[in-house]
C-alpha positions in Angstrom: -14.8 8.0 -31.2 -13.4 10.1 -33.7 -11.8 9.2 -36.5 -8.4 11.0 -35.9 -6.3 8.6 -34.0 -4.6 11.3 -32.2 -7.5 13.0 -31.1 -8.9 11.9 -27.5 -12.5 10.7 -27.7 -14.7 12.5 -25.1 -18.2 11.3 -24.5 -21.1 12.4 -21.9 -24.0 10.2 -21.6 -26.5 10.3 -18.3 -24.1 11.4 -16.2 -21.0 9.4 -17.1 -18.0 11.0 -19.0 -14.8 9.6 -20.1 -11.6 10.6 -22.0 -9.5 8.1 -24.2 -7.0 7.6 -26.7 -8.1 5.9 -29.9 -6.2 2.9 -30.8 -2.6 3.9 -31.8 0.0 2.8 -34.0 3.7 3.9 -32.8 7.3 2.8 -31.7 8.6 5.5 -29.3 12.4 4.5 -28.4 13.6 5.5 -25.2 17.1 7.1 -25.3 17.4 9.0 -22.1 19.7 8.4 -19.3 18.6 5.9 -16.5 15.7 7.0 -14.5 15.1 10.6 -16.6 11.6 10.9 -17.8 10.6 11.7 -21.4 7.2 12.2 -22.5 5.8 9.4 -24.8 4.7 12.3 -27.3 2.7 9.5 -29.5 0.1 9.2 -26.9 -2.1 12.5 -27.1 -2.6 14.5 -24.0 -6.0 14.2 -22.3 -7.5 17.5 -21.0 -9.4 17.2 -18.3 -13.1 19.0 -19.1 -14.0 19.6 -15.4 -13.0 19.2 -11.9 -14.0 16.1 -9.7 -12.4 12.9 -8.8 -11.4 10.8 -12.0 -10.6 7.0 -12.3 -7.4 7.0 -14.5 -6.3 3.8 -16.0 -3.5 3.3 -18.7 -1.7 0.4 -20.7 1.8 0.4 -22.1 3.4 -2.1 -24.2 7.2 -2.2 -23.5 9.7 -3.7 -25.7 13.0 -4.5 -24.8 15.8 -6.1 -26.4 19.1 -6.8 -24.2 22.4 -6.7 -25.8 24.0 -9.1 -22.9 22.6 -11.7 -21.1 24.3 -10.3 -17.8 22.5 -7.1 -18.0 19.3 -5.8 -17.1 16.7 -3.6 -18.7 13.6 -2.1 -17.5 11.0 0.2 -18.9 9.3 2.6 -16.3 6.0 4.2 -17.2 4.0 7.0 -15.2 1.3 9.4 -15.7 2.0 13.3 -15.2 -0.5 15.8 -14.2 0.5 19.5 -15.8 4.2 18.1 -16.1 4.6 16.4 -12.9 4.5 12.6 -11.9 1.2 11.6 -10.0 2.4 9.4 -7.3 0.8 5.7 -7.4 0.6 5.6 -11.5 4.0 4.1 -11.8 4.4 0.8 -13.4 7.4 -1.3 -14.6 8.2 -3.8 -17.0 11.7 -5.4 -17.6 14.4 -8.2 -18.1 16.5 -8.9 -15.0 18.9 -11.3 -17.3 18.6 -14.0 -19.5 18.8 -16.4 -16.4 16.6 -14.5 -14.2 13.4 -14.2 -16.3 11.3 -10.9 -16.4 9.1 -8.6 -14.2 5.9 -7.1 -15.7 3.1 -4.8 -15.1 1.5 -3.6 -18.0 0.0 -0.2 -16.4 -1.8 1.2 -13.5 -5.6 2.3 -12.6 -6.0 5.0 -9.9 -8.3 7.5 -8.4 -7.0 11.3 -8.6 -8.7 14.6 -8.3 -8.3 17.1 -11.2 -9.3 20.6 -11.5 -10.6 21.5 -14.9 -8.0 22.2 -17.7 -5.3 19.8 -16.2 -3.5 18.1 -18.9 -2.7 14.1 -18.4 0.3 12.7 -20.2 2.0 9.5 -20.8 6.1 9.4 -19.6 8.5 6.8 -19.3 12.1 6.1 -18.6 14.4 3.5 -19.1 16.6 1.5 -16.2 19.9 0.0 -17.8 21.6 1.1 -20.9 22.5 -2.3 -22.3 20.1 -2.8 -25.2 16.9 -1.0 -26.7 14.1 0.0 -24.9 10.7 1.3 -26.3 6.9 1.7 -25.8 5.0 0.6 -28.7 1.3 0.2 -29.7 -0.2 -1.6 -32.5 -2.8 -4.5 -33.1 -0.3 -7.1 -31.3 -0.4 -4.9 -28.2 -2.0 -1.4 -27.6 -0.7 1.7 -25.6 -3.2 4.1 -24.1 -4.8 6.2 -21.4 -8.3 6.6 -20.3 -10.0 8.5 -17.6 -13.4 8.1 -16.3 -15.2 11.1 -14.2 -16.6 9.4 -11.1 -17.2 12.2 -8.4 -17.2 15.9 -8.1 -14.6 15.9 -5.4 -14.2 16.1 -1.9 
């Protein structure tokens, strides 16, 4: 992998091709309104080098702090292709309330057809305004995006 942590790694060996973000260290506070996507800009975009079906996988480390035990707070994440959400890539992590525990999905893995030059990015939004919501990455828990070419397409 390259030494620059903001440059996606690209490897080709014996017909196997993949892209992935290097280990990242960041904290991105999600400040928007409920259900309004924003790009997690600290995660570099992945540019698809050639067309076909790719297996995309991502993990996100949400951090939540609810200011009242009566309120819920969630972080929703998704993968975008060329600025539009890829249906089926969504995941959610949250706290229903102090009395009700939490709900978690740390990411998704899915197959999707891409054209050469398509750009893959990670986005997120918050559900609930009572507290702070962020996506972070460090040695305690990582956020990253990976894509592996699996077939020339249909």
